[in-house]
N, C-alpha and C positions, 0 to 999 in steps of 0.2 A: 504494500499499501504505499501511495505518496503522501508526503506531509500536507496538511490541511492549512491553506494560506488563507488570513484572513483578508477579505475584500471590503474597502471602504465602501460605504452606501453611495456616495457621490461617484464612484467608478462603476457602479451597476447602473446608474441613470447615465453615464457616458456611453456605456454600451448599448443602453437602450436607444438613445438618441442617434449613435453613430450606425446603428443597425437600420433604422428608420431612413435614414440618407442612403445608406449602401441600397437599400432595396427599393429606392426611388420615390419613396412616399413624400420625400422634401426635395426640391430641384434647386438648383443654384438660383440665389434671388428670393426664394420664398421665405417667408417669415415662419419662424416656427410659433407654437402657442407661448403665450405669457408665461412668464415664471410662476406664476399663481396657478395657471392652466397646468403646466407639468406637474407641479408640486401636488396637484388635486389629483391628477390621473394616474400618478404614480404612487400616491399616498407617503410622499416624503416632505421634508419641510422646505421651504422657499431658499434657505441657506444652503441645504446640500445642491439644489438647483443651480445655485450661483457657483458653487464649486465645481459642478460638472460643466457648466458653461464656460468657465475658465480654462479647463483642460482642453475642450473642444475648439476654443480660441486659440490656444497654444499649437494646436494640431493642423489648426489652418480649416477646419470645417465650418465655423461660423464667426461671425462678427455681430457685436454688441453694441446696439447704440442707444444713447438716452435721448430723450425728449418725446413729445406726442409723435411723432412721426417714425419713432426709433422702435427698439425691439431688436430679437434674437433673428438674424439671417442667415441663410445658407451662404458660404461663399463660392466662387468658381471651382473650388476643390483644386486648384492648381497644385498647392502643396502637397495633398494626399496623393494626387496622381504622380506627381514627380517622385515621391518617396517609393510608391509601388513600383515604378518603372524601374527605380534604381536596386531594389529588392528582387525584382524579378531578373535583372541582368545578372546578378551575383549568385542566385540559386534558381536556376532554369529548371532544375528537376522538380521544384514546388508546382510547376504549371503542368507538366505530366502527372503529377500525384493527385492534384484536383480535378484536372479533366478526366482522369480514371474513376475518380469517385463520381462525377457527373454521369458519365457514359453509364456507369453501371445502376446509378438510381435513375436517371432520367429515361434510358432505354425502357427499365422496367415500368416507369410511370406510363409512357407513351403505350405502352403494350396493354396495361390494365385501363388506361382511358379508351382505349380503343373498344374494350370489352363492357366497359360499365358507364360510360358517358350518357349525359343527359342532353336534350337539347339546350338547355340553360349553360352547360358546361360548353357545349359547341360556340353559343353565343358568346360566352365570355372570351374564349380563345380565337373567335373572329375579331371581336372589338380590339384584343391586342394587336391583331395583324394589322387593323385599320389606324390605330394609333402609330404603328410603326410606319405606314406611308405617310403620314403627314408629319413624322418628326422632322424637325429641322436644325437640330444638333446633336451633339454627342448625349448631353443630359437627358433629353427627350427620347432619344434612343435608348439609352439604359433604362429609361421607365419603362418604357412600352415592351423592351426585350424582355426584362423581368416580370411584367404582367403576364405576358405569353407562357414562359416556363412556370410560373406559379399557378396560372390556370389550368394548365395540363397537370401538374402535381395535384390540385384539387381534384380534378376528374379522376384522378386513378383511385380514389375512395381508400387511400392507405395513409394513414396519419403519420406512419413512421416514415415513409418514402417521401412524404410531404413536407415532414420536417427536416429532412437530410437534404432536401432540394433549396429550401429556404436557407439553410447554412452555407450550402455552395454558393447560392446568389448573393448572399452578403459577401462572401470572400472573394468573388470574382468581379464585383461591381465596377471597381476603380481601373481594373484590366481594359476597359472600353476605351479610355483615354490612349491606350498605346496603338491603337490602330487608325488607318485612313477611315473616317466617317462614311465617305462615299462608297469605298469598298463593302466595309461592313454592313451598310444599309441594303445594298444589293444581294450579297450572299445571304443575310440573315433572313429578307423577305423570302427568298426563294426556298432557303431552308424551312422556315415555318409553314410556309404554304403546303409544301409536301407533308410535313408533319400532321397540319390539320385535314388535309384531303384524306389521308389514311385513317384517322382518329373518326372523321365523319362517316368513312365506308365500312367502320368498323372492322377493320384491318389490323390485327395485334402485331403481326410480325412486319407488315410494311409500316405500320407506326413505329416501331422498334428500331427498323433499318433506317428509315428517314431521320429518327433522332439520332443515331450514330454516325450518320454521314454528316450531319448538322454540327454536331459537336468536333467532329474529326477535321472538318473545314474552321471552324473557330479556332483549334489548337494550331494550325497551321499558320493561320494569319497573325496569332499572337506571337509565334515564335520567329517568323519571318520579320516582323516589323520592331523587335526588340531593339535593332541596331539604331533604327531611324528616330529623328527629334520626336518628343511626344507632341500630340495635339489635344490639350486637356479641356476642348472645348465643350 
């Protein structure tokens, strides 16, 4: 057994807010709920929220402004994306590990979704594809891409698979800043459409194969562009 490490409450708040940003719940420029609202939602003190915000500011995730027009706003995420880029360059094996994890879980999710999906599931997956078509920048691409994969996860009707995919989405979120937006938009749209078509046709093996192909292409794009300047738009 490993030693138990005490975690300060504000660190848990940092994790919750960072996770929400990584999953695309809040885009660059969006204002987070007020300190009071965050404190009420997470059932912590406002002082704890302030400590968490200071950490997130130091990491480059948010900026806090005072005054009537102030509040806590998400930054362009240039700092977090740059750090991610540097980390990936130093440890490219981590990319392979995470993509292996994604392929194991997301291919299973696609297979299950093709068997168990409802019309509402199809509508949610389709909406995510439409969001991707009108995405004008990397942040909106991230959000639409996450929405698609999470909708497939929900359609799998397996809470363990869904939780694994949510964790993977959080880990991979900032990687999109390391790829050409125009390139990933085209390849991602094509991949998502193939997956959707197989799920809609109730073709489990076709859905799993389409997901496997989609994630393989994503891995190639990431590894090929690590040596290029990052585009954190």
